[in-house]
C-alpha positions in Angstrom: -0.1 -0.1 -0.1 1.2 3.5 -0.9 1.3 5.8 2.0 -1.5 8.8 1.8 -3.2 7.3 -1.7 -6.9 6.2 -0.8 -8.1 3.4 -2.7 -10.0 5.3 -5.2 -6.6 7.0 -6.4 -5.0 3.3 -6.2 -7.7 2.0 -9.0 -7.4 5.7 -11.2 -3.7 4.8 -11.3 -4.1 1.3 -11.9 -6.6 2.4 -14.7 -4.1 4.5 -16.1 -1.4 2.2 -16.3 -3.5 -0.5 -18.0 -4.7 2.1 -20.8 -1.0 3.2 -21.3 -0.1 -0.8 -20.9 -2.8 -1.5 -23.9 -1.6 1.7 -26.3 2.2 1.0 -25.8 3.9 -1.9 -28.1 4.5 -5.0 -25.4 7.6 -6.1 -24.3 7.3 -9.8 -24.5 9.8 -13.2 -24.3 9.4 -16.1 -25.4 9.3 -20.0 -24.4 10.3 -22.7 -26.6 12.8 -25.2 -27.9 14.8 -23.3 -30.3 18.4 -21.8 -29.1 17.2 -18.1 -29.8 14.1 -19.1 -27.2 14.2 -16.7 -23.9 12.8 -19.5 -21.9 12.3 -23.0 -22.3 9.6 -23.5 -19.7 6.4 -21.6 -18.7 7.0 -21.2 -14.9 10.2 -19.2 -15.5 8.5 -17.3 -17.8 5.8 -16.4 -15.8 7.9 -15.0 -12.8 9.5 -12.7 -15.6 9.1 -9.3 -15.3 7.7 -9.0 -18.6 4.0 -8.7 -19.3 3.8 -10.9 -22.6 4.9 -14.5 -23.0 4.8 -15.9 -26.4 4.7 -19.4 -26.2 5.6 -22.1 -29.1 3.7 -25.4 -29.5 6.7 -27.6 -30.0 6.1 -29.2 -26.6 3.7 -30.6 -24.0 3.7 -28.0 -20.9 2.3 -29.2 -17.7 3.1 -26.4 -15.3 1.1 -26.3 -12.4 1.2 -23.0 -10.5 -1.1 -20.2 -9.4 -1.4 -16.9 -11.1 -1.7 -13.7 -9.1 -0.2 -11.1 -11.8 -1.8 -9.6 -14.7 -0.5 -11.5 -17.9 -0.8 -12.0 -21.7 0.1 -15.7 -22.9 -0.1 -15.9 -26.7 0.2 -19.2 -27.6 0.2 -21.4 -31.4 3.9 -20.3 -32.7 5.9 -23.0 -34.6 9.2 -21.3 -33.6 10.2 -18.7 -31.2 11.1 -16.7 -34.7 7.6 -16.8 -35.6 6.6 -15.8 -31.9 8.9 -13.0 -32.4 7.2 -11.9 -35.5 4.0 -12.5 -34.0 3.0 -15.6 -37.0 1.0 -17.9 -35.2 1.0 -21.8 -36.5 -1.9 -23.7 -37.0 -1.7 -26.1 -34.0 -2.2 -24.4 -30.2 0.1 -24.7 -27.1 -0.8 -27.8 -25.4 -0.7 -27.7 -21.7 -2.1 -30.3 -20.0 -2.3 -31.8 -16.2 -1.0 -35.5 -17.5 -4.2 -36.7 -16.0 -2.3 -36.5 -12.3 -4.9 -36.7 -8.9 -6.2 -33.5 -7.7 -4.5 -31.5 -10.3 -5.9 -28.7 -12.0 -4.1 -27.9 -15.1 -4.6 -23.8 -14.7 -5.4 -21.3 -11.8 -5.6 -18.0 -10.9 -6.6 -16.4 -7.7 -5.3 -12.8 -7.0 -6.0 -11.6 -3.9 -5.1 -8.1 -4.4 -7.5 -4.4 -4.5 -7.8 -4.3 -8.4 -8.7 -6.7 -10.6 -6.0 -9.2 -12.2 -6.8 -9.7 -15.8 -4.8 -12.9 -17.6 -4.9 -13.3 -21.2 -4.7 -16.3 -23.0 -4.9 -17.0 -27.1 -4.6 -20.3 -28.6 -3.8 -22.7 -26.1 -5.6 -26.6 -25.7 -6.1 -27.6 -22.1 -6.7 -30.8 -20.8 -6.3 -33.8 -19.2 -6.8 -32.1 -15.4 -7.7 -34.0 -13.0 -9.2 -32.6 -9.5 -12.1 -34.3 -7.5 -11.3 -32.6 -4.1 -14.5 -30.2 -2.9 -15.0 -27.7 -4.8 -12.1 -28.9 -7.6 -11.5 -27.8 -11.0 -10.2 -30.4 -13.8 -9.4 -27.5 -16.4 -9.4 -24.1 -14.8 -10.3 -22.4 -11.6 -10.9 -18.6 -11.5 -11.4 -17.3 -8.5 -10.1 -13.8 -6.1 -9.9 -10.6 -7.9 -9.1 -12.9 -11.3 -10.3 -12.3 -14.7 -9.6 -14.6 -17.5 -9.9 -14.2 -20.7 -9.6 -17.2 -23.0 -8.8 -16.6 -26.4 -8.8 -19.3 -29.5 -8.9 -21.8 -27.3 -10.2 -25.8 -26.0 -10.6 -26.9 -22.6 -11.1 -30.6 -23.1 -11.0 -34.1 -21.4 -10.9 -32.5 -17.9 -12.5 -34.1 -14.8 -13.6 -32.2 -12.1 -15.8 -32.1 -8.7 -17.3 -28.7 -9.8 -16.6 -27.7 -12.9 -14.8 -30.8 -15.2 -13.9 -27.7 -17.4 -14.1 -24.1 -15.6 -14.5 -23.6 -12.3 -15.8 -19.8 -11.6 -16.1 -18.8 -8.2 -16.7 -15.3 -6.0 -18.1 -11.7 -6.7 -14.8 -10.7 -8.1 -14.0 -13.7 -10.8 -15.0 -13.6 -13.8 -14.2 -16.0 -17.2 -14.7 -14.5 -20.7 -14.8 -17.0 -23.7 -13.8 -15.7 -27.1 -14.2 -18.3 -30.2 -13.2 -21.5 -27.2 -14.8 -24.4 -27.3 -15.1 -26.0 -23.8 -15.9 -29.7 -24.8 -16.0 -33.2 -23.6 -15.2 -32.7 -20.2 -16.9 -34.2 -16.7 -17.6 -33.6 -13.8 -18.3 -36.5 -10.8 -21.0 -33.5 -9.0 -21.9 -30.3 -11.1 -20.7 -28.3 -14.3 -19.6 -30.6 -16.9 -18.4 -27.7 -18.6 -18.9 -24.4 -16.9 -19.2 -24.3 -12.6 -20.2 -20.6 -11.4 -20.6 -19.4 -8.0 -20.7 -17.0 -5.4 -21.4 -14.1 -7.6 -18.8 -14.8 -10.3 -19.9 -13.9 -13.7 -19.1 -16.3 -17.5 -19.7 -14.3 -20.8 -19.1 -16.4 -24.2 -19.2 -15.2 -27.8 -21.1 -16.1 -30.3 -18.0 -18.2 -31.8 -17.5 -20.0 -28.0 -19.7 -23.3 -27.0 -20.2 -25.5 -24.0 -20.7 -29.0 -25.5 -20.7 -32.8 -25.3 -19.8 -32.3 -21.5 -21.4 -34.3 -18.9 -22.1 -34.2 -15.3 -23.1 -37.0 -12.9 -26.0 -34.3 -10.9 -26.8 -31.1 -12.7 -25.6 -28.8 -15.4 -24.1 -30.9 -18.3 -23.2 -27.5 -19.9 -23.3 -25.3 -17.5 -24.2 -25.3 -13.8 -25.0 -21.7 -12.0 -25.9 -21.1 -8.8 -25.4 -18.4 -5.7 -26.0 -14.9 -8.0 -24.2 -16.0 -10.3 -24.5 -14.7 -13.8 -23.7 -16.1 -16.9 -24.1 -14.1 -20.9 -23.8 -16.0 -23.3 -24.0 -14.9 -27.4 -23.2 -18.2 -28.7 -24.6 -20.1 -31.5 -23.1 -19.6 -34.5 -22.4 -22.5 -36.9 -19.1 -23.4 -38.5 -18.5 -25.8 -41.3 -15.0 -26.2 -39.3 -16.4 -26.7 -35.9 -19.8 -27.2 -36.3 -22.8 -25.8 -34.0 -21.9 -23.6 -31.1 -24.3 -22.8 -28.0 -24.8 -25.3 -25.2 -25.0 -28.3 -27.4 -25.0 -31.8 -26.7 -24.4 -31.9 -22.8 -26.0 -34.4 -20.1 -26.5 -33.9 -16.5 -29.3 -35.4 -14.2 -31.2 -32.2 -14.1 -30.6 -29.2 -16.4 -28.9 -31.4 -19.3 -27.8 -28.0 -21.1 -27.8 -25.5 -18.1 -29.0 -25.7 -14.4 -29.5 -22.9 -12.7 -30.4 -22.3 -8.9 -30.2 -19.9 -5.8 -30.7 -16.3 -7.7 -28.2 -17.1 -10.8 -29.0 -15.3 -13.6 -28.6 -16.7 -17.7 -28.8 -14.5 -20.7 -29.2 -15.9 -24.2 -28.8 -13.4 -27.2 -29.0 -14.1 -30.4 -27.9 -11.7 -33.6 -30.1 -10.8 -36.4 -28.0 -13.4 -38.6 -28.0 -16.5 -36.5 -29.9 -17.4 -33.3 -28.0 -18.6 -29.9 -28.8 -21.8 -29.3 -29.8 -24.5 -26.4 -29.6 -27.8 -28.7 -29.5 -31.6 -28.7 -29.1 -31.5 -24.7 -30.2 -34.2 -22.1 -31.7 -34.7 -18.6 -31.4 -38.3 -17.1 -33.4 -38.1 -13.9 -35.4 -41.0 -14.0 -38.1 -40.2 -11.2 -38.0 -36.3 -10.8 -38.5 -33.2 -13.4 -35.0 -33.2 -15.7 -35.5 -30.3 -17.8 -33.3 -31.2 -20.8 -32.4 -28.2 -22.2 -32.8 -25.5 -19.0 -33.6 -26.3 -15.1 -34.6 -23.0 -13.3 -35.3 -23.5 -9.5 -35.7 -20.9 -6.6 -36.2 -17.1 -5.7 -34.4 -14.7 -7.4 -33.4 -17.3 -10.4 -33.9 -15.8 -14.1 -33.6 -16.5 -17.4 -33.8 -14.3 -20.6 -33.9 -15.2 -23.9 -33.8 -13.4 -27.0 -33.4 -15.1 -30.5 -32.6 -18.2 -29.0 -33.4 -21.8 -30.3 -34.4 -24.5 -27.5 -34.0 -27.4 -30.0 -34.0 -31.3 -29.8 -33.6 -31.5 -26.1 -34.4 -34.3 -24.0 -35.7 -35.7 -20.7 -36.1 -38.8 -18.9 -38.9 -37.3 -17.0 -40.8 -34.3 -17.1 -39.6 -31.1 -19.2 -38.0 -31.9 -22.2 -37.4 -28.5 -23.2 -37.4 -26.6 -19.7 -38.4 -27.0 -16.2 -39.0 -23.4 -14.3 -39.7 -23.9 -10.6 -39.8 -22.9 -7.0 -40.6 -19.1 -8.3 -37.9 -18.9 -10.9 -38.7 -16.9 -13.9 -38.2 -17.4 -17.5 -38.7 -14.8 -20.3 -38.4 -15.9 -24.0 -39.1 -13.7 -27.1 -37.6 -11.8 -30.0 -35.1 -9.3 -30.2 -36.7 -5.8 -31.0 -34.2 -5.8 -34.3 -36.0 -8.9 -35.2 -34.1 -11.5 -37.4 -32.8 -12.6 -41.0 -32.4 -16.2 -40.3 -35.9 -17.2 -40.7 -38.4 -15.7 -43.5 -41.7 -16.9 -41.6 -40.4 -14.5 -38.3 -39.0 -17.4 -36.4 -36.4 -15.5 -34.8 -37.2 -17.0 -31.2 -38.1 -21.2 -31.0 -38.9 -24.4 -28.9 -38.5 -27.2 -30.8 -38.4 -30.9 -31.4 -37.8 -31.1 -27.7 -39.2 -33.9 -26.0 -39.7 -36.3 -22.9 -38.9 -40.3 -23.1 -40.4 -41.9 -20.1 -43.8 -43.8 -20.4 -45.3 -41.2 -17.7 -43.2 -38.3 -18.5 -45.0 -35.2 -19.6 -44.3 -31.2 -20.8 -42.6 -32.0 -24.2 -42.1 -28.2 -24.3 -41.8 -27.4 -20.7 -42.6 -28.0 -17.2 -43.8 -25.4 -14.5 -44.3 -26.3 -11.2 -44.0 -24.9 -7.5 -44.4 -21.3 -8.6 -42.2 -21.2 -11.9 -43.2 -18.5 -13.9 -42.6 -18.0 -17.6 -43.6 -15.4 -20.3 -42.9 -16.8 -23.7 -43.6 -14.7 -26.4 -43.0 -14.1 -30.4 -42.0 -17.6 -30.4 -42.2 -20.5 -32.8 -43.1 -24.0 -30.3 -43.4 -26.6 -32.5 -43.0 -30.4 -32.8 -42.3 -31.4 -29.2 -43.4 -34.2 -27.8 -44.3 -36.8 -25.0 -47.3 -39.1 -24.6 -49.3 -36.9 -22.1 -48.9 -32.9 -22.3 -46.9 -32.5 -25.6 -47.0 -28.8 -24.6 -46.4 -27.1 -22.1 -48.0 -28.0 -18.3 -48.3 -25.5 -15.6 -48.6 -27.1 -12.0 -49.3 -26.5 -8.4 -49.0 -22.4 -8.0 -47.0 -22.2 -11.5 -47.4 -19.1 -14.2 -47.1 -19.4 -17.7 -48.2 -16.1 -20.1 -48.1 -16.9 -23.7 -48.5 -13.9 -26.0 -47.8 -14.0 -30.1 -46.9 -17.5 -30.5 -47.1 -20.0 -33.4 -48.1 -23.5 -31.5 -48.0 -26.7 -34.2 -47.2 -30.4 -35.3 -47.2 -31.2 -30.9 -47.1 -35.2 -30.8 -46.4 -38.6 -28.5 -42.6 -39.7 -28.5 -43.8 -42.0 -31.9 -45.5 -38.6 -33.9 -49.0 -40.4 -33.0 -51.6 -38.4 -31.3 -50.6 -37.3 -27.7 -53.1 -36.7 -24.9 -52.8 -32.6 -24.7 -51.2 -30.2 -25.8 -51.2 -27.8 -22.7 -52.3 -28.2 -19.4 -52.7 -26.2 -16.4 -53.5 -28.2 -12.5 -53.0 -28.0 -9.3 -53.7 -29.2 -5.7 -56.5 -27.4 -3.0 -54.6 -24.4 -2.5 -51.7 -23.8 -5.2 -53.5 -22.3 -7.8 -52.0 -22.6 -11.2 -52.3 -20.1 -14.3 -52.2 -19.6 -17.8 -53.1 -16.2 -19.9 -53.1 -17.3 -23.8 -53.2 -14.1 -25.8 -52.5 -13.6 -29.6 -51.2 -17.3 -30.3 -52.4 -19.3 -33.0 -52.3 -22.9 -32.3 -52.9 -25.4 -35.7 -51.9 -29.1 -37.0 -51.1 -30.2 -33.4 -51.4 -34.5 -33.4 -53.4 -34.0 -29.7 -56.6 -35.1 -28.4 -56.8 -31.8 -26.9 -55.9 -28.8 -26.4 -56.3 -27.4 -23.1 -56.8 -29.2 -20.3 -57.7 -27.8 -17.0 -58.1 -29.6 -13.6 -59.5 -28.7 -10.5 -60.8 -25.7 -10.9 -62.5 -26.1 -7.5 -59.1 -25.0 -6.4 -58.7 -22.2 -8.2 -56.9 -23.2 -11.7 -57.3 -20.5 -14.4 -57.0 -20.1 -18.1 -57.7 -16.9 -20.0 -57.7 -17.5 -24.0 -57.9 -14.0 -26.4 -57.7 -12.7 -29.7 -55.8 -16.3 -30.6 -56.6 -19.2 -33.1 -57.1 -22.1 -32.4 -57.7 -24.5 -35.9 -57.0 -27.7 -34.9 -58.6 -30.9 -33.9 -59.9 -32.6 -31.1 -61.6 -30.4 -28.2 -60.5 -26.9 -27.4 -61.0 -27.3 -23.7 -61.5 -30.2 -21.2 -62.6 -28.8 -17.9 -62.8 -30.5 -14.6 -64.5 -28.9 -11.4 -66.2 -25.7 -11.4 -66.0 -23.7 -14.6 -66.1 -20.2 -13.4 -62.2 -19.4 -13.4 -62.2 -20.0 -17.5 -62.8 -17.0 -20.1 -62.2 -17.0 -23.7 -63.2 -13.8 -26.5 -62.2 -12.7 -29.4 -60.7 -16.3 -31.2 -61.3 -18.2 -34.1 -61.6 -22.0 -32.9 -61.9 -25.4 -35.0 -65.1 -26.5 -32.7 -67.5 -24.7 -30.0 -69.3 -27.2 -28.3 -66.4 -28.1 -25.9 -66.4 -24.3 -24.6 -66.9 -23.6 -21.1 -67.2 -20.5 -18.5 -66.9 -17.1 -20.1 -67.2 -17.4 -23.2 -67.6 -14.1 -25.4 -67.3 -13.1 -29.5 -66.0 -16.9 -31.0 -66.2 -17.4 -34.8 -65.8 -20.8 -36.3 -65.0 -19.7 -39.5 -61.8 -21.0 -41.2 -58.7 -18.5 -40.5 -57.7 -19.0 -44.1 -54.2 -19.1 -43.2 -51.3 -18.7 -46.0 -49.7 -22.0 -46.9 -50.3 -24.7 -43.7 -48.7 -27.3 -45.9 -45.2 -24.6 -45.8 -46.0 -23.8 -42.0 -46.9 -20.1 -42.9 -50.1 -19.4 -40.6 -50.1 -15.7 -41.6 -53.4 -14.6 -42.8 -54.7 -13.9 -46.3 -56.7 -11.4 -47.0 -60.1 -12.9 -47.0 -59.4 -14.0 -43.0 -62.9 -13.2 -41.0 -59.5 -13.3 -38.2 -58.2 -9.6 -39.8 -59.7 -6.8 -37.6 -61.6 -9.1 -35.5 -61.0 -8.4 -32.1 -60.3 -4.9 -29.5 -57.9 -5.3 -26.5 -61.2 -5.2 -23.5 -59.9 -7.9 -22.0 -56.0 -8.0 -22.8 -53.7 -5.2 -23.7 -50.7 -6.8 -26.0 -47.0 -6.4 -24.4 -45.6 -7.2 -27.8 -45.3 -7.1 -31.4 -47.0 -9.5 -34.1 -44.4 -12.5 -35.0 -43.1 -9.9 -37.9 -42.6 -7.0 -35.9 -45.7 -5.2 -37.2 -47.3 -3.4 -34.3 -50.6 -4.9 -33.5 -53.9 -3.3 -34.0 -52.8 -1.7 -37.8 -55.9 -1.2 -39.5 -57.0 -2.8 -42.9 -59.1 0.2 -44.4 -60.7 -2.3 -46.5 -62.0 -4.7 -43.9 -64.6 -3.5 -41.2 -63.8 -3.8 -37.9 -65.6 -6.1 -35.9 -64.4 -5.4 -32.2 -61.4 -3.7 -32.9 -58.7 -3.2 -35.7 -56.9 -6.5 -33.9 -56.0 -9.1 -35.6 -56.4 -12.5 -33.9 -53.6 -14.9 -34.0 -49.8 -14.9 -34.3 -49.6 -12.1 -36.9 -51.0 -9.1 -38.2 -52.1 -9.0 -41.8 -49.5 -7.6 -44.0 -49.8 -7.7 -48.0 -46.1 -6.8 -48.6 -45.2 -9.8 -46.1 -47.9 -12.0 -48.3 -46.3 -10.3 -51.7 -42.0 -11.4 -50.5 -43.0 -14.8 -49.8 -44.5 -15.5 -53.2 -47.9 -16.2 -51.7 -46.3 -19.6 -50.4 
């Protein structure tokens, strides 16, 4: 400590030094086997005062030490002369734990009054093994430390909490740039990434946590205790395949498991979606959550332009489980997207449950869990019981402006139910359902509402349900059901407070090509007002709700029923397909 300087002044001095450091040509040293290399070992190079270390790919490194100093490691050079000229080769530098017991490959743990940043580029980090309590296999970041890992791979590591990487503490952070965390295993939690105690993780579009596994929770990512994870991951490349949370496996939360106030944000771009893809939950007697599992008050996931695709669970919740007052929000970016001409920027697609008594192919909400899903394609999810979303025991689901289509059982045959709301006495559940389009599902019933004497409720407004089977199947008192300003394929099953209902064909543009936009002759155009429900989002194509068609007389008002506002421009641009 410098006498007489406050912490604020020290921080300002440090920031100034960092700026100077980034703007000047850095001093560096080289590590390799050539005669002109400065060192042949990483550890003495680290102890050197130079801020940058350039490492060749000529040898396998197995150093094990704790870093607490600002450093830049650049690997992947074929020779020290190439390192001097800053010309990387095609192979990364290899840093291994040699499968030594209780040996994490790389550790950062700075206990200083300022943040210590370590940058690593072009490294392969593998064969770490640490199964002690809180042990990480590949990398552990704690204290006032930030690791920026760039153009690298973390693979084939074994840990207890974080097979690949463990990040712990409110001042600890991990940034992944074009980096793959893959094929790692956790005996406990977080096969790929483990985050706790307020730490943070950020993944860019070209990074991935994939093909990892955990014996308990969080195959791709495990996050708890106010941890924050932000993922932009999802870009596909021919060289590296799919990015995102891909092909991970765990008992619960095959892709990601969040609890105790953890937060997860997933943001796709206009050009490609973020992905939670082909993950699997193996829990055989409790809800698993193939893609995501959220639990606990304050736990929240916010997903924009994200695809939750082809995940599965052995028990309830193929795509997701949201429970114990956790909250999920999902929908489009305000900028929309260019990767789908039907406006499907957000998607829950092809997920399922495998067990004979499992349910909730698209999602399982229970025990006060809450989900708000808008402007999303919800399609081809499967389960023998409830193929779509089920809402149980004080849970709440709001669906606005979604297309819900082509659900079935596990074999593509008829499932029992598309959506269900249930609850025991004193545990009221609720679905608010507005501006949605439901069509071409292979289910016996659209909505099942059980236990109405206990206060379950269902509100259906400004929607199109043009499908098969009973729209409502109700047990108990039906006073808690409302339906208004909707187009339905049958009205005999409707119960409760029934308002304006049409049974005319909504005249979709082309159902064979799954284009559920409205043609100009549809009676769903300018059908509705917003007396019972105020739209919170634009339509599936990003148009404002309530654009009045001058050639059509309003019925209740200028609002279309269903997921799409009518637009002649969109119909023309789609070549009437």
